[in-house]
N, C-alpha and C positions, 0 to 999 in steps of 0.2 A: 292447652287449657289447664288453669290451676285448679286443682281440688282443695276443697277446705273441708278438712275434719273437725267434729268438734266433741268436747268432752263436759258434759253436765256434771258438775260437782256442788252439792249443798252442804255435806261434811262428811268425815269418816267415822264418825261415831253416831249411835242410834238417835233418832229424831226425838225421841222421848225424852232423852237426857239432856239434848240441846234445848228443848221446850223449857224443862224446869230450869236448868241452868243459866241460860241466858237470858230469858226475858226480853230477847230482843238486842238486835246491834245496829249500830248508826253507820257503820264503815265496813267496806270490804277491802283487804289490801291484796295485792298479787305480787309476789317476788319473782323475775323469771331469770332462771340461769341456765336455760337449754340452748341447744344449738339449734333454734329455729325460731321463726317470725312468730309471736305470740299477739294475739289478740284476745280482749276479754270483755266482759260486760255483764249486768245484773239484770236477770227477768224474775217476772213474777211466775211462780210454779204451777198456780190454778190455770193459768191462761197460756203460760209458755210464750208471753207476747214480748216484744222488742222494744222496750220502754228506751234503752239507749243505742247509740252507735257504737260498733268496737273499739276499744281505746286500744292503739298500736302501741308496743312497749320493746325498745330494743332490748338485748343481753344486759344481764346484771343490774338492770334497773327495777325498783319496786314503786309501785304506785297506787294510790287508796281512792277507791270510788266512795265519794263523800255522799251517801244514800239522801242525807237529808236536804241536798241542792236541787233535787226534783221533785215536781207535784206528781209524778207518776205512781210513787208509793206512798200507801196508807199505813199507819200503824196497824199491826197486827198481819200485814200481808207475808207470806211465805214466799222466799227468794232462793232463788237459785242462782249460781255463778258459772258462767259459762264461757269455755277458753277454746279458741280456735289456732288452729296450727296449720300454715301452709303445706300443700303437697302432701300430707298425711293423709292415712287411710283408715286409722283407728277411728273406732266410735264407740264411746263408754258412757255410761250414764250410772251415777249414783243419786238415788231420790232420797235426799235427807235435808230438806229444806229448813233454814234458817228465818226467824221472824224479823221483820223490821219494826224498830222502835226508836223513832225521832229524838226522844229525849235520853236515850241510853249512851253512857260512855264507854260502850265495849265495840269491839271489833274483832274480825277474824282476819287471818291472814294464809293465803294459800303460797306455796311455793311451787314453780314448776320448771321441769329439768328433764334432761334426755335430749333425744333427736326426735326429728318431725315423725318420723314412722312409729316411735316407741315410746314419745313423750307421756309424762304423768305429772299431776298437781294434786300435790298434797295440802291438807290443812295441818296448819302450824298451832301449837299449843298457847294461842295467844290471845286468847277472846277475853281476857280480864282486863278493867282498866289497871294503869300503873300502880294506882293505890292499894290494889289488893294482889299482891304477888304470892298467891299460892299454888302455883303449878308443880306437880308431882315430879320426882325424879325421873319417871319414866315419858314423860310428855316430851314431844319434839320443839325444839328451839332453832333459832337462827340468827346466831351472832358472829361477829368478828374475829379474825384470828386473833386481835388483841384481847379481846375479851376472853379467849379460850387462855392466852398465858397469863393473863393475870389471875385466872381461876386458879392455876399452879398446879394441875393435877392431871394425870395421864391414864388415870384407868376409873372405873365408874365407881367404886369404892370411896377413891379419894376426890373425886369430882362431888358426891352425895356430903361428903364431910367437910368441904368448903363451901357448902352452900349452894351449889351447882346443879343443873341437870345433865344428864349423859345422854348422848344419842348419835349414834355413826350416821353419817349423812352419804347417800350414795347418788350421784358421783361424788368422791370426796378428792377434789383438784390437790388437796395440800399433803394426801396420804398420811395423815396425822389424825390422833383421836379427836375428837371432839369433845368439849366440855363447856357448857354454857352456865351464865349466872340463872339461877331458877328465878324465874317468874319475870323477865325482862327482856322479851324475845327483840324488840328493836325495829321490828319492821310497821309499827301502827301507824295512825295518821299523826302527820306532825302535830305538835301543840300548838294552841294559840298563843301568840305572841303578848308581851303585858306592857300597857301603856302605863307610863309614870307622870306624875304631875310636873308640869313644864316650870321648872326652874332654873335659870342658869347662875352660875357662881364665877365671878371674875377672877379667883384666884386659880382657875384651871384655864384661864382664857389669855389675859394679857402678857404679862412677861413669866417666862419660864422659872420654875423654881430650882432646878437642876442645871448643870452643864452637860453639853454633850458627851464631853469626856468622862463624867462621872457615871452613865448610863452603864448598865450591866446587861450583857448579850449571852442568851444560851440558846445553842445551834442545834438543829436535827435531832430533835425530840420527836418520838413515836407516840401519835396520837391515835392512830387506828389504821384499819386495812380494809380492802374492800376488791370485789373484782371489777376491773376495767373492762367493760363491754367493747373498747375500741383497741384492743390489743392482742391479739392470738386468741378471741373467743372467750368463752365462759371460764377456762382454767388457768387465767392469768389473775394472780392474786397481786394485788399492790400493797407496799408499806407507804404509809401516809406519814409524812411528818414537819414539823412547825420549827420555829425561832420564836424565842420571847424576850422581848427588850423591857427591862423593868428600870423604876428608879434606884439611885443607888442605896446602899446598907444604912446610910444615914435618915432616910426616910422610915420614920417612926410609925407611920398610920397602922391602924389596925386592918383597915378596909380601904381598897381601891379600886376604881372603876377600871374596865377593859374594854379594849377593842381587839375583835379578830378581823384579821386586815387580808383581803383576797387578791390577789396581783392578776393582771391582765394576760393578754397575749392571744387571743382569739380561739381560746381553748387549745391551741396547738404548740403554745409555746411558753415560756415565761418561768418565772421561780420565786420562791418566797423571801429573797432577799433584795428584792426590787423594792423602790418607792420607799427608800430608807430615810431619806428626809421627811416624808409625812409621817412616817412611823415615830421618828427622833421626835417630832415636834409635840406628839402626844405624850409621851414617856417623859419629856422635859417638865412635863406641865401635871405630871402625876399619874398618868395613866400606865396601865400594865398592857403592853401590845403584843398579841400572838398573831405571826404571820405564817400563813399555811400554804403548801403545797397540796395539790390535789389531783384526781385523774383527769388527764387531758387525752385528747383524740390525736395520740402519737402514733398510730398505726397508718401507713401510706395506702391502705387497699381502699377500693373504691366504696365498698360499704361503710366504713369509718369515716372517709371523707365527706360521704354525702349526709352525714350525720350534722356536719357544721352548718347544714342548710335548715336546720330545727330548732327548738329550744331543747333538745335532750341533754346536749353535752352542760347545758346550765343546770338541769335536773340532777345530774350525775355530780356536779362539783357543789350543788346547796347541800346534796347528802352529807359529803365530806365535810362542808362547813359544818353542818349539824353536829358533827362528830365531834370538832374541833370544841364547838360552845360545850357539848358535854363533858370534854377533857379538861376545859377550863373549869369546870363547875367541880368537878371530881377532884381535882388539885388546887381548889381554890386556897385552902389553906397554906400551901405550900409557897405561893406568892401574894398572899393575904389580898386576894381578889375578893371585891364584893359581889356576890353571885346575883343578885339583884340589879345589877348596874351594869349592863353589859350591851356595847353597841357593834354589830356588824358593817364593815364597808369594804370597798374596792373601787379599783379603776378599769373602766374598759369591760373586758369579759368578766373581770372580778365585781364591777358593778351592777351589770346583768344579774350575776349569781346573787348579789345581795339584795336585788330588788325580787327576784325569785322567792329568795328565802324569806323576805319580810312580807311579801303580799299574795303569792300565788295560793289560791285553795286547792282543797283534794290532794296535797303532795305527802308522800311518804316520809317519815323520819328517817328512813334509811336504816342501814345495817352496816356502818362503817366503824362502829366503836363507842364503847363507854354508853353502853344502852340503858342503863339504871338510873341516867341523870335527865335533866331537863334540857331541851334544846331552846326554849323561849328567848327572845332576845326583846329589848327594849328600844332600841332605834335604827335607823340605816342611814350610811353615808355614801352617796353615789357619785363617782367622779366619770364624767362622760359614759352615763349608763342611759338605760331605758328598760321597759318592759316587755318589748316588742320585738319582732324578728325585720329590723330594719337596719343594713348595714353596707358598707365598702361603696358608696356612693361615688359618682363622676363628680359631681357638684352639688352646692347647695346655693339656694337664693339669699337675697336677704330680707328684711322685716317688710310687711309684718308675719308674712307666712313662714318664712326660711325652708322653702319647698327643694326637697333633694331631689337630683335627677339620676336617672339609670344606676340605681342601687341592685348590687348582686344578689343581696337577699331583701327582700320584702315581704310585708303583710298587707293585704293576702297575696299569696296564697300561705304565707307564714302565719304562726300564733302573734296575736296581740294580746297579752295579759294585763294591760294597762287597767281595764276595767275591773280586773280582780281586786286591785286596791279599794277598800271599804269603808265605812264607817267604823271607827274603834281600833283601826289599824295604828302601828307605831308610827312615831315622826319620822320624816325623812329630809335631809338636805341633799340637792343634786347641783353639783358645779359643772358646768357646759359651757365650752367655747361655742360661739355662733358659726364658726367655719370649719366646724368638727363634721368631715365627710365619711369617717369611720362609722361612727354611731351618730346622726344627724341630730343637731341641736333639737329639732321639733319632737324628736322622740322623748328625749328627757322632759321637755316643757310640757309635752301632754299629759306624764305621769304627775307632774305637780299640780297641773291644771285638774287633774282628776281628783288629786290628793285635798284640794282646795274647795270642789264641788261637793265633797263628801264628809267635809269637817274634818281631815287629818291634820294635824300640825305640820308644817312643810316649808321649807324656803328653796327657791331658786335662785342661783347665784349665776347670773349671766355674764360669761365673759367676752366681749366683743371684740371680734376679729382673730380670736383664737381657733386652733385647731383642736386636736383629738389628745386628751389626758394632759392638760396645759400646767404641769406642776410647777414651771416657773412664776407663772401669774398666782397658782394657789398660794405658795410658800412664800411669795415676797412681803416682807412685813411692810413695804412702803405702799403695796396695793391693798385695796379694801377687803379682801376674800379670806385671808387667813384669820382675821378675828371673828369675822361673821360665822362660817363654820364652826370655827373653836366655840364659839358662844353659844350657837344652836345645838350643838352637840351635847354641851355641859347641861343645856336647858332640858334637852331631851332626856336625858339621865337622870335631872333630878338632883344635880350636884349641889345645889344650894344646901340640901341637906347632910353633905358628905363633910369629912373633916378636910380642910385645906392642905395641899401638900406645903411643907416647910423646908425649904434649903438653906445652907449654910453659906450662899454665895449670892450675892446679887447679880443678875444675869439682866444684860441690856440688849434688847433687839433693836 
């Protein structure tokens, strides 16, 4: 019989200070770095009633409870966060509740670590909104290795002089000093994406402005680091890298739109060098294209493989993608990227990740790097993607239902986040083959049907008879799909308001 121990934590500072300082929070975020199975939920302190079921979190992941999404809490309610660790015997309570305020931009984040028999969850110093970074140098933070390297200091005095805060973390898997940027802890709730006026621009669509041979490729740039929960447990930190493909030096525009591209591979394989022709098509037309590597389930152990039956690998990948978008904004001047015109896209697993990035609610911004910058995006491009656990089917039927059969992953019991897409979300284009058995066509179609129902600008490009990730069809200028998804993307980014790319050579496709 499994014993479950629980730890009730409201805060690690006096309630009176919290009451005066917070005036309420709208989100509670939990970052799990321990060697145990963690579940968490939020309860009302007065009744200690269980308003929400326990939310399970794999190692290395952060999740935010968006308290405004339930009618269980009223403004002014005192709340406690409850943590459960399986097979633990520790029982501990700290009675210092926080106040719920549905209109507050503030959040608190807890970091849980240790082992099941002796785990602890501590409050990080990130209860302020990003617009007010006033943490003191002795506040606790939780940023990536890359953020600490960027700080460039190895002792407390040096960190403070660099505008950082200093806080040793135990356990410290890197065995190095922890130096953090002051006031930007990075594991708060993901920011809302930003919808732009829909206005296409033909100069970003029809004929390329630059030849393929003119494009400039920079390889293996480090954009972040994070614990990979699927490789060796919590103490495996992975360095995250990306490639950048840009128009040539002859392109004199001051600002250029950007795409962050996420490769596929079932979260088991794949690399940022894939889908080259897709990325080149954008760069030839004046985009700056960032293709990323991200944490994958490359551990052959049973716990890691079981994760493939859940949405969790997409959550991990999306946190890394957010760090990449923040990296793009951090270095926008280097590549002359317009930080207000960024689209995220991917194929297969990368498309699922892009859809989760664009539309899932209650997600954490993650702590994979570049925490002082915004991760909001303006559009999503999905190639053979969906927002539900439905994959690896034996066969699919024809119209009108396109019914899949004998799928290895299905929902239920898996997650279906299709209805997370809601009014006010950013535009999406999905390109999908009707004979796709890896991620069935119906799953992508349902996402676009949902977008239409709630008034989100969307486009479904159905490719009759095509299988999974039909790049040959998508990139063939003799077929109708290439110009359609390019036109939709330019419209979603409002490129009618952007400066057109002008090359020196006339390119005929």
